[in-house]
LOMI-505916 format. One record per residue (C-alpha): residue number from 0; residue in one letter; x, y, z. Coordinates in Angstrom, 2 decimals. Layout:
<atoms>
[atom NUM, "A", [X, Y, Z]];
...
</atoms>
This chain:
<atoms>
[atom 0, "M", [49.65, 35.04, 119.03]];
[atom 1, "T", [52.15, 33.99, 121.67]];
[atom 2, "R", [53.64, 36.45, 124.15]];
[atom 3, "Y", [57.26, 36.00, 125.16]];
[atom 4, "K", [59.37, 37.45, 127.95]];
[atom 5, "V", [63.11, 37.67, 127.34]];
[atom 6, "T", [66.06, 38.68, 129.52]];
[atom 7, "I", [68.71, 40.66, 127.68]];
[atom 8, "E", [72.35, 41.57, 128.20]];
[atom 9, "Y", [74.00, 44.35, 126.22]];
[atom 10, "D", [77.03, 46.59, 125.97]];
[atom 11, "G", [75.72, 50.14, 125.61]];
[atom 12, "R", [78.80, 51.49, 123.84]];
[atom 13, "G", [77.92, 52.62, 120.33]];
[atom 14, "L", [74.18, 52.41, 120.99]];
[atom 15, "A", [71.71, 55.27, 121.44]];
[atom 16, "G", [70.14, 53.51, 124.40]];
[atom 17, "W", [67.19, 51.15, 124.59]];
[atom 18, "Q", [64.54, 53.10, 122.69]];
[atom 19, "R", [64.31, 53.12, 118.91]];
[atom 20, "Q", [65.72, 56.29, 117.33]];
[atom 21, "K", [65.28, 57.83, 113.89]];
[atom 22, "D", [68.96, 58.07, 112.99]];
[atom 23, "Q", [70.97, 56.07, 115.54]];
[atom 24, "P", [71.12, 52.35, 116.36]];
[atom 25, "S", [69.36, 51.25, 119.56]];
[atom 26, "V", [68.86, 48.00, 121.44]];
[atom 27, "Q", [65.15, 47.95, 120.60]];
[atom 28, "Q", [65.84, 48.43, 116.89]];
[atom 29, "H", [68.43, 45.65, 116.75]];
[atom 30, "I", [66.10, 43.15, 118.45]];
[atom 31, "E", [63.06, 44.12, 116.38]];
[atom 32, "E", [65.07, 43.74, 113.18]];
[atom 33, "A", [66.35, 40.34, 114.35]];
[atom 34, "I", [62.76, 39.22, 115.01]];
[atom 35, "Y", [61.77, 40.32, 111.51]];
[atom 36, "K", [64.65, 38.36, 109.98]];
[atom 37, "F", [63.59, 35.32, 112.00]];
[atom 38, "C", [59.85, 35.23, 111.32]];
[atom 39, "G", [59.05, 38.07, 108.91]];
[atom 40, "Q", [56.88, 39.94, 111.43]];
[atom 41, "E", [57.22, 43.66, 112.09]];
[atom 42, "I", [56.51, 44.18, 115.77]];
[atom 43, "R", [57.36, 46.57, 118.60]];
[atom 44, "I", [58.84, 45.15, 121.77]];
[atom 45, "Q", [58.28, 46.58, 125.26]];
[atom 46, "G", [61.32, 47.03, 127.51]];
[atom 47, "A", [61.32, 47.21, 131.29]];
[atom 48, "G", [63.67, 50.20, 131.38]];
[atom 49, "R", [64.52, 52.85, 128.79]];
[atom 50, "T", [68.26, 52.94, 129.37]];
[atom 51, "D", [70.12, 55.96, 127.98]];
[atom 52, "A", [72.87, 56.00, 125.37]];
[atom 53, "G", [75.98, 54.27, 126.70]];
[atom 54, "V", [74.20, 52.51, 129.58]];
[atom 55, "H", [74.68, 48.74, 129.81]];
[atom 56, "A", [72.39, 45.90, 130.92]];
[atom 57, "L", [72.96, 42.56, 132.56]];
[atom 58, "G", [69.27, 41.81, 133.08]];
[atom 59, "Q", [67.06, 44.01, 130.94]];
[atom 60, "V", [63.63, 42.45, 130.31]];
[atom 61, "A", [61.39, 42.81, 127.28]];
[atom 62, "S", [58.09, 41.35, 126.10]];
[atom 63, "F", [56.56, 40.92, 122.66]];
[atom 64, "E", [53.99, 38.91, 120.73]];
[atom 65, "I", [54.53, 37.02, 117.50]];
[atom 66, "T", [52.23, 34.83, 115.46]];
[atom 67, "G", [53.09, 31.16, 115.45]];
[atom 68, "D", [53.79, 28.40, 117.93]];
[atom 69, "Y", [57.55, 28.66, 118.26]];
[atom 70, "S", [59.36, 27.08, 121.18]];
[atom 71, "T", [61.14, 29.42, 123.57]];
[atom 72, "E", [64.47, 27.85, 122.60]];
[atom 73, "T", [63.80, 28.51, 118.92]];
[atom 74, "V", [62.84, 32.14, 119.56]];
[atom 75, "M", [65.90, 32.85, 121.70]];
[atom 76, "N", [68.40, 31.11, 119.45]];
[atom 77, "A", [66.98, 32.62, 116.25]];
[atom 78, "I", [67.02, 36.18, 117.60]];
[atom 79, "N", [70.55, 35.76, 118.94]];
[atom 80, "F", [71.67, 34.45, 115.55]];
[atom 81, "H", [70.15, 37.38, 113.67]];
[atom 82, "L", [71.59, 39.93, 116.11]];
[atom 83, "G", [74.88, 39.16, 114.42]];
[atom 84, "E", [77.73, 41.42, 115.52]];
[atom 85, "A", [75.58, 43.61, 117.78]];
[atom 86, "A", [76.75, 43.45, 121.40]];
[atom 87, "I", [73.31, 42.24, 122.49]];
[atom 88, "S", [72.37, 38.79, 123.75]];
[atom 89, "L", [69.14, 37.14, 124.89]];
[atom 90, "L", [69.91, 35.14, 128.02]];
[atom 91, "D", [66.56, 33.38, 128.39]];
[atom 92, "C", [63.05, 33.26, 126.97]];
[atom 93, "T", [59.74, 32.20, 128.50]];
[atom 94, "V", [56.09, 32.20, 127.44]];
[atom 95, "V", [53.91, 34.55, 129.52]];
[atom 96, "D", [50.20, 35.31, 129.62]];
[atom 97, "E", [48.65, 38.15, 127.66]];
[atom 98, "E", [48.44, 40.34, 130.78]];
[atom 99, "F", [52.22, 40.47, 131.18]];
[atom 100, "N", [54.00, 43.66, 130.13]];
[atom 101, "A", [57.74, 44.01, 130.72]];
[atom 102, "R", [57.39, 47.66, 131.71]];
[atom 103, "F", [54.08, 47.89, 133.53]];
[atom 104, "S", [54.23, 44.51, 135.30]];
[atom 105, "A", [57.63, 45.26, 136.88]];
[atom 106, "K", [57.69, 45.48, 140.68]];
[atom 107, "S", [61.26, 46.65, 141.16]];
[atom 108, "R", [64.29, 47.62, 139.09]];
[atom 109, "H", [67.89, 47.25, 140.20]];
[atom 110, "Y", [70.90, 49.20, 138.95]];
[atom 111, "L", [74.64, 48.99, 139.53]];
[atom 112, "Y", [77.03, 51.89, 139.05]];
[atom 113, "R", [80.75, 51.10, 138.79]];
[atom 114, "I", [83.49, 53.56, 139.71]];
[atom 115, "I", [87.16, 52.61, 139.29]];
[atom 116, "N", [88.96, 54.79, 141.81]];
[atom 117, "R", [92.56, 54.97, 140.60]];
[atom 118, "H", [94.93, 57.35, 138.86]];
[atom 119, "A", [96.05, 54.92, 136.15]];
[atom 120, "P", [94.01, 54.93, 132.91]];
[atom 121, "L", [91.49, 52.16, 132.34]];
[atom 122, "T", [92.20, 49.37, 129.86]];
[atom 123, "V", [89.88, 46.38, 130.32]];
[atom 124, "D", [87.18, 48.56, 131.90]];
[atom 125, "Q", [87.43, 51.44, 129.43]];
[atom 126, "G", [83.85, 52.40, 128.55]];
[atom 127, "L", [82.52, 50.04, 131.21]];
[atom 128, "A", [83.15, 52.09, 134.36]];
[atom 129, "W", [83.79, 55.68, 135.46]];
[atom 130, "R", [87.41, 56.36, 136.42]];
[atom 131, "V", [87.80, 58.84, 139.27]];
[atom 132, "K", [91.46, 59.72, 139.85]];
[atom 133, "R", [91.20, 61.33, 143.30]];
[atom 134, "N", [90.55, 59.16, 146.32]];
[atom 135, "L", [86.88, 58.70, 147.21]];
[atom 136, "N", [85.69, 58.03, 150.76]];
[atom 137, "S", [83.18, 55.27, 150.04]];
[atom 138, "D", [82.10, 55.06, 153.69]];
[atom 139, "A", [81.10, 58.74, 153.66]];
[atom 140, "M", [79.29, 58.19, 150.38]];
[atom 141, "H", [77.32, 55.26, 151.82]];
[atom 142, "D", [76.44, 57.16, 154.98]];
[atom 143, "A", [75.15, 60.14, 153.02]];
[atom 144, "A", [73.31, 57.92, 150.55]];
[atom 145, "Q", [71.02, 56.64, 153.29]];
[atom 146, "L", [69.34, 60.08, 153.33]];
[atom 147, "L", [67.89, 59.25, 149.93]];
[atom 148, "I", [66.30, 55.97, 151.00]];
[atom 149, "G", [62.51, 56.06, 151.16]];
[atom 150, "K", [59.85, 58.22, 149.51]];
[atom 151, "H", [61.03, 61.65, 148.36]];
[atom 152, "D", [60.55, 64.36, 145.78]];
[atom 153, "F", [63.61, 63.75, 143.58]];
[atom 154, "T", [63.30, 66.90, 141.44]];
[atom 155, "S", [66.92, 67.74, 142.26]];
[atom 156, "F", [68.02, 64.44, 140.78]];
[atom 157, "R", [66.14, 64.23, 137.50]];
[atom 158, "A", [66.75, 65.57, 134.02]];
[atom 159, "V", [65.10, 68.88, 133.21]];
[atom 160, "A", [63.52, 67.15, 130.20]];
[atom 161, "C", [62.19, 64.23, 132.30]];
[atom 162, "Q", [58.65, 63.42, 131.16]];
[atom 163, "A", [57.48, 61.67, 134.33]];
[atom 164, "K", [54.26, 63.18, 135.68]];
[atom 165, "S", [55.49, 63.13, 139.27]];
[atom 166, "P", [58.99, 63.56, 140.76]];
[atom 167, "I", [58.03, 61.37, 143.73]];
[atom 168, "R", [59.90, 58.07, 143.88]];
[atom 169, "T", [60.65, 55.53, 146.62]];
[atom 170, "L", [64.15, 54.07, 146.90]];
[atom 171, "S", [64.36, 50.76, 148.71]];
[atom 172, "R", [68.14, 50.47, 148.49]];
[atom 173, "L", [71.16, 52.71, 147.91]];
[atom 174, "D", [74.38, 51.02, 148.99]];
[atom 175, "V", [77.97, 52.10, 148.35]];
[atom 176, "S", [80.66, 49.43, 148.72]];
[atom 177, "R", [84.38, 49.36, 147.96]];
[atom 178, "F", [86.23, 46.32, 146.59]];
[atom 179, "K", [89.90, 47.35, 146.40]];
[atom 180, "N", [89.90, 50.16, 143.80]];
[atom 181, "E", [86.36, 49.55, 142.58]];
[atom 182, "I", [83.39, 51.29, 144.18]];
[atom 183, "Q", [80.00, 49.75, 143.46]];
[atom 184, "I", [76.78, 51.66, 144.01]];
[atom 185, "R", [73.65, 49.52, 144.01]];
[atom 186, "V", [70.23, 51.13, 143.91]];
[atom 187, "S", [66.72, 49.67, 143.80]];
[atom 188, "A", [63.24, 51.13, 143.33]];
[atom 189, "M", [60.00, 50.32, 141.58]];
[atom 190, "S", [60.81, 53.01, 139.02]];
[atom 191, "F", [63.26, 55.84, 138.42]];
[atom 192, "L", [63.20, 59.31, 136.95]];
[atom 193, "H", [65.21, 60.19, 133.84]];
[atom 194, "N", [68.91, 60.42, 134.83]];
[atom 195, "Q", [68.06, 59.90, 138.51]];
[atom 196, "V", [70.69, 57.25, 139.24]];
[atom 197, "R", [73.44, 59.13, 137.41]];
[atom 198, "A", [72.54, 62.38, 139.21]];
[atom 199, "M", [72.62, 60.66, 142.59]];
[atom 200, "V", [75.97, 59.02, 141.85]];
[atom 201, "G", [77.47, 62.29, 140.61]];
[atom 202, "T", [76.29, 64.06, 143.75]];
[atom 203, "L", [77.57, 61.30, 146.04]];
[atom 204, "S", [80.97, 61.56, 144.35]];
[atom 205, "L", [81.20, 65.13, 145.71]];
[atom 206, "V", [80.69, 63.70, 149.19]];
[atom 207, "G", [83.36, 61.09, 148.53]];
[atom 208, "L", [85.81, 63.79, 147.44]];
[atom 209, "G", [85.15, 65.78, 150.61]];
[atom 210, "Q", [83.67, 68.70, 148.68]];
[atom 211, "W", [80.17, 68.12, 150.10]];
[atom 212, "S", [78.94, 67.07, 153.50]];
[atom 213, "K", [75.97, 64.89, 154.36]];
[atom 214, "D", [74.08, 68.08, 155.20]];
[atom 215, "D", [74.83, 69.47, 151.73]];
[atom 216, "L", [73.21, 66.39, 150.20]];
[atom 217, "A", [70.15, 66.81, 152.44]];
[atom 218, "A", [69.89, 70.46, 151.38]];
[atom 219, "A", [70.11, 69.52, 147.70]];
[atom 220, "L", [67.28, 67.01, 148.09]];
[atom 221, "A", [65.12, 69.54, 149.97]];
[atom 222, "A", [65.75, 72.24, 147.36]];
[atom 223, "K", [63.80, 70.39, 144.65]];
[atom 224, "D", [66.00, 72.10, 142.08]];
[atom 225, "R", [68.27, 70.25, 139.63]];
[atom 226, "Q", [70.77, 73.12, 139.79]];
[atom 227, "K", [71.33, 72.46, 143.50]];
[atom 228, "A", [72.56, 68.87, 143.13]];
[atom 229, "G", [75.77, 67.54, 141.62]];
[atom 230, "P", [76.53, 66.61, 138.00]];
[atom 231, "N", [75.42, 63.44, 136.24]];
[atom 232, "A", [77.93, 60.62, 136.46]];
[atom 233, "P", [78.90, 59.29, 133.00]];
[atom 234, "A", [76.46, 56.87, 131.39]];
[atom 235, "H", [79.05, 54.17, 130.75]];
[atom 236, "G", [79.36, 53.25, 134.44]];
[atom 237, "L", [75.68, 52.33, 134.76]];
[atom 238, "Y", [74.14, 48.85, 134.43]];
[atom 239, "L", [70.53, 47.67, 134.64]];
[atom 240, "T", [71.12, 44.41, 136.50]];
[atom 241, "D", [67.69, 42.96, 137.35]];
[atom 242, "V", [63.95, 43.52, 137.08]];
[atom 243, "D", [61.57, 41.85, 139.54]];
[atom 244, "Y", [58.08, 40.55, 138.79]];
[atom 245, "D", [55.45, 38.63, 140.71]];
[atom 246, "N", [56.08, 34.89, 140.43]];
</atoms>
């Protein structure tokens, strides 16, 4: 058995997220079926992040084992070939030791959220960013976002159905930057709660619109109640960009 680590890019539109579903296509299913077509082996792959339906990835990471001594180039090219029309692509492939696990070996995960702040409808970015018509104050959003840096109980920013045992997470980065009419929110942590990034972005948008103050955000965090924070931002503006590992 040889264990491989692959980096994956995908367009989340039309997919039910990363994890295999009973009745909807997922990234995991497409890749597992491509592996079966390549080498005839039914396996389950392990992803670094279970992205939701509609969420995209520029640097998702997965690991899996297959029997045989295939080169990394052969594995990557064969899986990409058998992915066919699916908007999923393996960007690289390496051999790793048997201790490596794409999920449990990860040291940090990095996400990008894209907001297009303009009144005109989206064309090129339709389904790839969240359009907010009213002007957003990105500086106010960034200033408020710094309250969320560090170790906190993020109950107010996780899905009610989140299965994580603890709501405690530690954010190492939460930056809000504007580039003309695009606002980019970059966030990093070892791990995230279900819907945490989208809940934080949706809440920060209220600050950007002037509906909430920095103190309102602090109160929402302290409340430890999902009802006290803002709405989830749409899934289609979110990207898993990178996953860090030792060495």
